[in-house]
C-alpha positions as a printed NumPy array, in Angstrom:
array([[  0.   ,   0.   ,   0.   ],
       [  1.307,   3.477,  -0.876],
       [  2.303,   5.489,   2.193],
       [  1.978,   9.193,   1.375],
       [  3.877,  10.455,   4.399],
       [  6.946,   8.265,   3.93 ],
       [  7.109,   9.114,   0.237],
       [  6.604,  12.855,   0.514],
       [ 10.258,  13.661,   1.184],
       [ 11.277,  11.807,  -1.976],
       [  8.953,  13.732,  -4.28 ],
       [ 10.597,  16.42 ,  -6.381],
       [  9.426,  17.912,  -9.657],
       [ 11.376,  19.234, -12.609],
       [ 10.28 ,  22.661, -13.844],
       [  8.88 ,  21.07 , -17.011],
       [  6.849,  18.379, -15.231],
       [  5.472,  20.832, -12.663],
       [  4.433,  23.143, -15.492],
       [  2.47 ,  20.236, -17.007],
       [  0.82 ,  19.367, -13.676],
       [ -0.25 ,  22.967, -13.055],
       [ -1.156,  23.647, -16.719],
       [  1.264,  26.56 , -16.78 ],
       [  3.952,  27.36 , -19.326],
       [  7.608,  26.709, -18.608],
       [  8.179,  30.481, -18.945],
       [  5.566,  31.139, -16.211],
       [  7.28 ,  28.63 , -13.923],
       [ 10.658,  30.243, -14.53 ],
       [  9.183,  33.661, -13.709],
       [  7.845,  32.288, -10.42 ],
       [ 11.306,  30.968,  -9.598],
       [ 12.884,  34.366, -10.374],
       [ 10.371,  36.07 ,  -8.087],
       [ 11.278,  33.677,  -5.281],
       [  7.832,  32.037,  -5.106],
       [  9.461,  28.667,  -5.786],
       [ 13.054,  27.591,  -5.276],
       [ 15.007,  24.775,  -6.885],
       [ 16.999,  22.329,  -4.776],
       [ 20.66 ,  22.788,  -5.766],
       [ 21.48 ,  19.133,  -5.224],
       [ 18.754,  17.664,  -7.448],
       [ 17.997,  20.611,  -9.726],
       [ 14.313,  20.005,  -8.978],
       [ 11.532,  21.608,  -6.933],
       [ 10.776,  19.889,  -3.579],
       [  7.192,  18.875,  -2.856],
       [  6.799,  21.191,   0.152],
       [  7.138,  24.199,  -2.173],
       [  4.084,  23.266,  -4.231],
       [  1.92 ,  20.828,  -2.281],
       [ -0.662,  23.568,  -1.602],
       [ -1.708,  23.46 ,  -5.272],
       [ -4.992,  21.534,  -5.723],
       [ -3.544,  19.544,  -8.646],
       [ -0.681,  18.31 ,  -6.46 ],
       [ -2.994,  17.622,  -3.514],
       [ -5.245,  15.504,  -5.71 ],
       [ -2.254,  13.36 ,  -6.701],
       [ -1.065,  13.015,  -3.087],
       [ -4.486,  11.913,  -1.823],
       [ -5.325,   9.761,  -4.842],
       [ -7.51 ,   6.661,  -4.524],
       [ -5.809,   5.111,  -7.577],
       [ -4.982,   1.772,  -5.915],
       [ -8.457,   1.414,  -4.433],
       [-10.133,   2.264,  -7.743],
       [ -7.916,  -0.142,  -9.688],
       [ -8.954,  -2.972,  -7.39 ],
       [-12.62 ,  -2.486,  -8.426],
       [-14.052,  -5.676,  -9.955],
       [-17.3  ,  -6.153, -11.913],
       [-20.171,  -7.644,  -9.899],
       [-21.033,  -9.682, -13.001],
       [-19.872,  -9.906, -16.611],
       [-20.577,  -6.533, -18.233],
       [-20.858,  -6.656, -22.029],
       [-19.276,  -3.938, -24.143],
       [-19.446,  -2.935, -27.788],
       [-16.741,  -0.671, -29.176],
       [-16.947,   1.432, -32.326],
       [-14.   ,   2.995, -34.195],
       [-11.77 ,   0.554, -32.311],
       [ -8.516,   1.388, -34.133],
       [ -5.438,  -0.482, -32.918],
       [ -7.021,  -1.403, -29.592],
       [ -5.919,   1.145, -26.976],
       [ -9.382,   1.855, -25.578],
       [-10.494,  -1.776, -25.82 ],
       [ -7.359,  -3.009, -24.033],
       [ -7.921,  -0.567, -21.17 ],
       [-11.561,  -1.605, -20.852],
       [-10.549,  -5.281, -20.864],
       [ -7.962,  -4.651, -18.12 ],
       [-10.743,  -3.059, -16.032],
       [-12.825,  -6.237, -16.359],
       [-15.275,  -5.385, -19.151],
       [-16.026,  -7.986, -21.839],
       [-16.062,  -6.881, -25.479],
       [-18.677,  -8.751, -27.527],
       [-18.241,  -6.736, -30.75 ],
       [-15.646,  -4.299, -32.077],
       [-16.059,  -2.358, -35.317],
       [-13.226,  -0.781, -37.276],
       [-12.813,   0.288, -40.909],
       [ -9.007,   0.109, -41.238],
       [ -7.907,  -3.354, -42.386],
       [ -4.51 ,  -3.199, -40.652],
       [ -6.087,  -2.191, -37.333],
       [ -8.586,  -5.057, -37.669],
       [ -5.696,  -7.446, -38.326],
       [ -4.019,  -6.153, -35.152],
       [ -7.148,  -6.736, -33.072],
       [ -7.595, -10.265, -34.432],
       [ -3.923, -11.171, -34.073],
       [ -3.805, -10.209, -30.404],
       [ -7.301, -11.284, -29.334],
       [ -8.588, -14.228, -31.345],
       [-11.739, -14.31 , -29.185],
       [-12.742, -10.725, -29.974],
       [-15.61 , -10.424, -32.441],
       [-14.064,  -7.903, -34.867],
       [-16.454,  -6.608, -37.545],
       [-14.379,  -5.014, -40.309],
       [-15.929,  -2.385, -42.546],
       [-18.209,   0.631, -42.75 ],
       [-20.17 ,   1.255, -39.55 ],
       [-23.091,   2.536, -41.636],
       [-23.641,  -1.021, -42.904],
       [-23.997,  -2.595, -39.444],
       [-27.52 ,  -3.32 , -38.223],
       [-27.181,  -3.111, -34.452],
       [-30.741,  -4.358, -33.952],
       [-29.372,  -7.825, -34.821],
       [-27.278,  -7.875, -31.614],
       [-29.171, -10.209, -29.274],
       [-27.108,  -9.62 , -26.116],
       [-28.069,  -6.963, -23.62 ],
       [-25.323,  -4.34 , -23.995],
       [-24.178,  -2.718, -20.772],
       [-21.799,  -0.21 , -22.291],
       [-20.955,   1.251, -25.693],
       [-17.589,   2.95 , -26.246],
       [-15.821,   4.634, -29.13 ],
       [-14.142,   7.71 , -30.509],
       [-16.034,   9.203, -33.431],
       [-14.083,  11.701, -35.612],
       [-14.859,  15.373, -35.04 ],
       [-16.874,  16.625, -38.036],
       [-18.794,  19.817, -38.69 ],
       [-22.563,  19.619, -39.126],
       [-24.453,  21.569, -41.78 ],
       [-26.6  ,  24.021, -39.827],
       [-28.354,  26.393, -42.202],
       [-29.396,  28.334, -39.106],
       [-31.436,  25.601, -37.466],
       [-31.255,  23.498, -34.345],
       [-30.274,  19.993, -35.405],
       [-31.782,  16.737, -34.24 ],
       [-30.6  ,  13.143, -34.607],
       [-31.828,  12.641, -38.201],
       [-30.298,  15.948, -39.332],
       [-26.765,  14.681, -38.631],
       [-27.086,  11.8  , -41.13 ],
       [-23.898,  11.301, -43.113],
       [-21.57 ,  11.986, -40.2  ],
       [-19.793,   9.372, -38.107],
       [-21.323,  10.873, -34.967],
       [-24.725,   9.988, -36.459],
       [-23.587,   6.364, -36.763],
       [-22.502,   6.249, -33.13 ],
       [-25.785,   7.893, -32.093],
       [-27.673,   5.332, -34.214],
       [-25.834,   2.514, -32.426],
       [-26.832,   4.013, -29.071],
       [-30.456,   4.304, -30.239],
       [-30.587,   0.705, -31.513],
       [-28.642,  -0.972, -28.682],
       [-29.931,   1.131, -25.76 ],
       [-26.846,   0.472, -23.58 ],
       [-27.063,   1.458, -19.933],
       [-24.007,   3.694, -20.369],
       [-21.904,   5.004, -23.217],
       [-18.455,   6.587, -23.325],
       [-17.295,   8.658, -26.296],
       [-13.836,  10.158, -26.616],
       [-12.673,  12.905, -28.92 ],
       [-10.113,  15.639, -29.457],
       [-10.061,  18.548, -27.036],
       [-10.883,  20.865, -29.95 ],
       [-14.461,  19.503, -30.013],
       [-15.168,  21.819, -27.05 ],
       [-14.773,  24.899, -29.254],
       [-15.374,  23.382, -32.706],
       [-17.569,  25.663, -34.843],
       [-17.836,  28.119, -31.917],
       [-19.234,  25.382, -29.666],
       [-22.174,  24.566, -31.948],
       [-20.911,  21.069, -32.755],
       [-20.81 ,  20.061, -29.087],
       [-24.165,  21.755, -28.405],
       [-25.711,  19.693, -31.211],
       [-24.175,  16.504, -29.827],
       [-25.516,  17.313, -26.343],
       [-28.985,  17.935, -27.762],
       [-29.012,  14.619, -29.619],
       [-27.798,  12.698, -26.559],
       [-30.75 ,  14.181, -24.66 ],
       [-33.087,  13.303, -27.541],
       [-31.875,   9.682, -27.434],
       [-32.829,   9.437, -23.766],
       [-29.461,   9.821, -22.062],
       [-28.226,  12.085, -19.293],
       [-24.806,  13.487, -20.209],
       [-22.231,  13.817, -17.456],
       [-20.496,  17.202, -17.833],
       [-17.766,  16.486, -20.432],
       [-14.193,  16.578, -19.181],
       [-10.795,  16.986, -20.824],
       [ -8.527,  14.287, -19.399],
       [ -4.779,  14.842, -19.428],
       [ -2.995,  11.525, -19.954],
       [ -0.034,  12.498, -17.734],
       [ -2.331,  12.141, -14.695],
       [ -3.167,   8.499, -15.515],
       [  0.231,   6.763, -15.562],
       [  0.879,   7.677, -19.203],
       [  4.235,   9.254, -20.19 ],
       [  2.615,  11.617, -22.699],
       [  1.054,  15.085, -22.729],
       [ -2.018,  13.864, -24.594],
       [ -5.452,  15.354, -23.92 ],
       [ -8.797,  13.801, -24.818],
       [-12.338,  15.026, -24.344],
       [-14.459,  12.358, -22.644],
       [-18.259,  12.198, -22.802],
       [-20.158,   9.787, -20.567],
       [-23.909,   9.287, -20.945],
       [-26.237,   7.334, -18.638],
       [-29.693,   6.154, -19.76 ],
       [-32.309,   8.433, -18.211],
       [-34.276,   5.66 , -16.519],
       [-31.101,   4.865, -14.552],
       [-29.315,   8.208, -14.258],
       [-31.333,   9.632, -11.359],
       [-30.181,   6.847,  -9.028],
       [-26.436,   6.787,  -9.721],
       [-23.432,   9.099, -10.029],
       [-20.434,   8.707, -12.33 ],
       [-17.126,   9.329, -10.564],
       [-14.192,  10.411, -12.71 ],
       [-10.991,   8.417, -12.106],
       [ -8.441,   9.671,  -9.594],
       [ -5.019,  10.66 , -10.924],
       [ -1.948,   8.505, -10.407],
       [  0.37 ,   9.659,  -7.614],
       [  3.182,  10.857,  -9.881],
       [  3.969,  11.709, -13.498],
       [  5.631,   9.201, -15.818],
       [  8.363,  10.419, -18.197],
       [ 10.093,   9.001, -21.259],
       [ 12.671,   7.49 , -18.919],
       [  9.85 ,   5.402, -17.414],
       [  8.698,   4.422, -20.906],
       [ 12.086,   3.381, -22.27 ],
       [ 13.799,   1.777, -19.263],
       [ 12.891,  -0.919, -16.736],
       [ 11.092,   0.477, -13.706],
       [  7.606,   1.419, -12.569],
       [  5.922,   1.154, -15.979],
       [  7.751,  -1.778, -17.58 ],
       [  9.891,  -4.658, -16.29 ],
       [ 12.43 ,  -4.404, -19.114],
       [ 14.064,  -1.777, -21.31 ],
       [ 12.197,  -1.023, -24.53 ],
       [ 12.966,  -3.62 , -27.251],
       [ 14.527,  -2.487, -30.518],
       [ 12.014,  -2.337, -33.363],
       [ 11.342,  -0.939, -36.809],
       [ 11.37 ,   2.813, -37.21 ],
       [ 11.531,   5.632, -39.712],
       [ 14.927,   7.177, -40.482],
       [ 16.096,  10.683, -41.308],
       [ 17.717,  11.604, -44.623],
       [ 21.495,  12.208, -44.117],
       [ 21.361,  16.033, -44.083],
       [ 18.402,  16.203, -41.742],
       [ 20.216,  13.82 , -39.402],
       [ 23.276,  16.086, -39.453],
       [ 21.13 ,  19.075, -38.491],
       [ 19.109,  17.212, -35.819],
       [ 22.361,  16.181, -34.08 ],
       [ 22.706,  19.794, -32.944],
       [ 19.311,  19.889, -31.15 ],
       [ 19.626,  19.273, -27.371],
       [ 17.198,  17.156, -25.305],
       [ 13.91 ,  19.012, -24.993],
       [ 15.053,  21.485, -27.671],
       [ 13.723,  22.475, -31.092],
       [ 14.767,  24.479, -34.159],
       [ 15.495,  27.678, -32.23 ],
       [ 18.224,  25.801, -30.357],
       [ 20.147,  25.29 , -33.609],
       [ 22.991,  27.626, -34.692],
       [ 21.582,  30.489, -36.762],
       [ 22.947,  29.221, -40.077],
       [ 21.282,  25.831, -39.531],
       [ 18.032,  27.509, -38.454],
       [ 17.969,  29.367, -41.759],
       [ 18.805,  26.264, -43.785],
       [ 16.251,  24.053, -42.046],
       [ 13.396,  26.54 , -41.796],
       [ 13.957,  28.297, -45.13 ],
       [ 11.164,  30.901, -45.657],
       [  9.523,  29.933, -42.347],
       [ 12.587,  31.349, -40.56 ],
       [ 11.197,  34.855, -41.138],
       [  7.637,  34.125, -40.035],
       [  6.281,  34.708, -36.527],
       [  5.147,  32.067, -34.053],
       [  7.043,  29.53 , -31.998],
       [  6.628,  26.422, -34.205],
       [  7.904,  24.443, -31.234],
       [  7.157,  21.08 , -32.868],
       [  9.695,  21.649, -35.653],
       [ 13.046,  19.854, -35.229],
       [ 11.868,  18.814, -31.765],
       [ 13.941,  16.405, -29.702],
       [ 12.121,  14.892, -26.734],
       [ 13.538,  14.786, -23.197],
       [ 13.972,  11.659, -21.069],
       [ 12.895,  13.59 , -17.984],
       [  9.568,  14.8  , -19.359],
       [  6.486,  13.077, -20.734],
       [  6.448,  12.923, -24.527],
       [  4.581,  15.498, -26.546],
       [  1.345,  14.094, -27.998],
       [  2.169,  11.401, -30.53 ],
       [  0.988,  11.908, -34.085],
       [  0.559,   9.287, -36.803],
       [  4.182,   9.79 , -37.912],
       [  7.229,  10.674, -35.771],
       [  9.14 ,  12.426, -38.574],
       [  6.673,  15.003, -39.905],
       [  8.397,  18.383, -40.007],
       [  5.736,  20.268, -38.016],
       [  5.416,  17.602, -35.303],
       [  8.902,  16.117, -34.968],
       [  9.35 ,  13.398, -32.338],
       [ 13.113,  12.763, -32.226],
       [ 14.573,  10.269, -29.738],
       [ 16.045,  12.023, -26.654],
       [ 19.557,  10.568, -27.03 ],
       [ 19.862,   8.998, -30.472],
       [ 19.376,  11.1  , -33.592],
       [ 16.433,   9.309, -35.173],
       [ 12.627,   9.315, -35.044],
       [ 10.999,   7.22 , -32.315],
       [ 10.678,   3.545, -33.227],
       [  7.392,   1.626, -33.275],
       [  7.836,  -0.054, -29.865],
       [  8.897,   3.252, -28.297],
       [  5.742,   4.796, -29.737],
       [  3.694,   1.921, -28.3  ],
       [  5.21 ,   2.311, -24.828],
       [  4.44 ,   6.02 , -24.772],
       [  0.791,   4.976, -25.335],
       [  1.259,   2.299, -22.606],
       [  0.577,  -0.682, -24.874],
       [  2.087,  -3.934, -23.554],
       [  5.208,  -5.098, -25.397],
       [  3.444,  -8.291, -26.519],
       [  0.758,  -6.325, -28.403],
       [  1.711,  -6.914, -32.047],
       [  0.746,  -4.282, -34.622],
       [ -0.067,  -5.617, -38.079],
       [  0.592,  -4.002, -41.444],
       [  3.528,  -1.867, -42.531],
       [  5.723,   0.218, -40.249],
       [  3.717,   3.319, -41.197],
       [  0.438,   1.463, -40.548],
       [  1.716,   0.639, -37.055],
       [  2.622,   4.277, -36.368],
       [ -0.869,   5.317, -37.497],
       [ -2.607,   2.776, -35.232],
       [ -0.529,   3.816, -32.226],
       [ -0.699,   7.561, -32.876],
       [ -4.506,   7.486, -33.091],
       [ -5.007,   5.309, -30.012],
       [ -6.382,   6.147, -26.588],
       [ -3.535,   5.515, -24.097],
       [ -4.15 ,   2.099, -22.549],
       [ -3.538,   3.165, -18.925],
       [ -5.89 ,   6.141, -19.216],
       [ -8.527,   3.876, -20.795],
       [ -8.113,   1.427, -17.926],
       [ -8.609,   4.195, -15.326],
       [-11.831,   5.181, -17.121],
       [-12.804,   1.52 , -17.333],
       [-12.637,   1.115, -13.568],
       [-14.855,   4.196, -13.145],
       [-17.359,   2.652, -15.563],
       [-17.268,  -0.694, -13.719],
       [-17.965,   1.137, -10.458],
       [-20.908,   2.887, -12.135],
       [-22.299,  -0.369, -13.529],
       [-21.9  ,  -2.017, -10.104],
       [-23.922,   0.832,  -8.598],
       [-26.592,   0.38 , -11.292],
       [-26.735,  -3.355, -10.516],
       [-27.226,  -2.732,  -6.799],
       [-30.064,  -0.209,  -7.181]])
């Protein structure tokens, strides 16, 4: 059992990690240090816990019920259907929490091959969701999960209902909810859905969820770094409870983990993994790009290059405004990774290895998303990157899964 008091003296935060915890910029943190609000321990180069434990975000981590929540078991077998399953991040987390998938739908053939390769017992339906008749599912479905792509609706100045969103992938998820009538659903999406089309997209979604007979829990942006994931990924989570049930139960969001995982935790044996990350396939830089990237320090980007190399690498962009902090970016072992994209070597969203001058390899990518090492991605190297980059981090999905199991247990005991 984790003993907060005995561990407190050991806890120290780097400036970068504390900035992530407090949702402040590194520049803001450095200003606070200059003003004397926070001081860095000379010996460790980090900020001791007692300097910052008054912050609510830190308090929540110190008093976390993570271990208790992760010991939650289903009172019976709860059946789950997942849509837009991708390479399996969300489904794996739900499985680890004790939920049983009875059907998974995915369009991408390589992702489907991955799901089948790793879980022969999963019922993977490959193809267009619009062609699935969910009324043919005979099982009672306890929970429906999935991440529909964020798409604009065509408004023409009117308030939209369920039928008006036909042609979008949200409509297909809403249709599945209407036909299956699960007790609970969970939908995940990009943070940008909050403000997409000046908030109208989310307002429409909320209206349709109400129309379908579900009570929506207030949506929340979850930061993966709080859920034992070494990555600064954010996802918007929507949880809906069927109205005939909702009045009697309350959904509790998962507690954060007690500390923040970094790339060091992802790549080396320790708290996250028992072994160092295995070597795997990976993209490579062209010779000249590799020469230039050698000059970027850990945690640095193009502005850390000598001026002549900045000009060569950035070309016309050198003269434009804006930080462009993803360009020529080398990650740091002592920070969580930036959000993974579907390719580690795209110029705007570079994800260079902290020590070696190369893009992150496939298994490194997978560990940053907290996939187990024995989860085998099918298809080409680039297909694997795409599956991993689009996934929900497994550990964050598991934390949500335990919250859903607790909710379903409460529904059962009404």
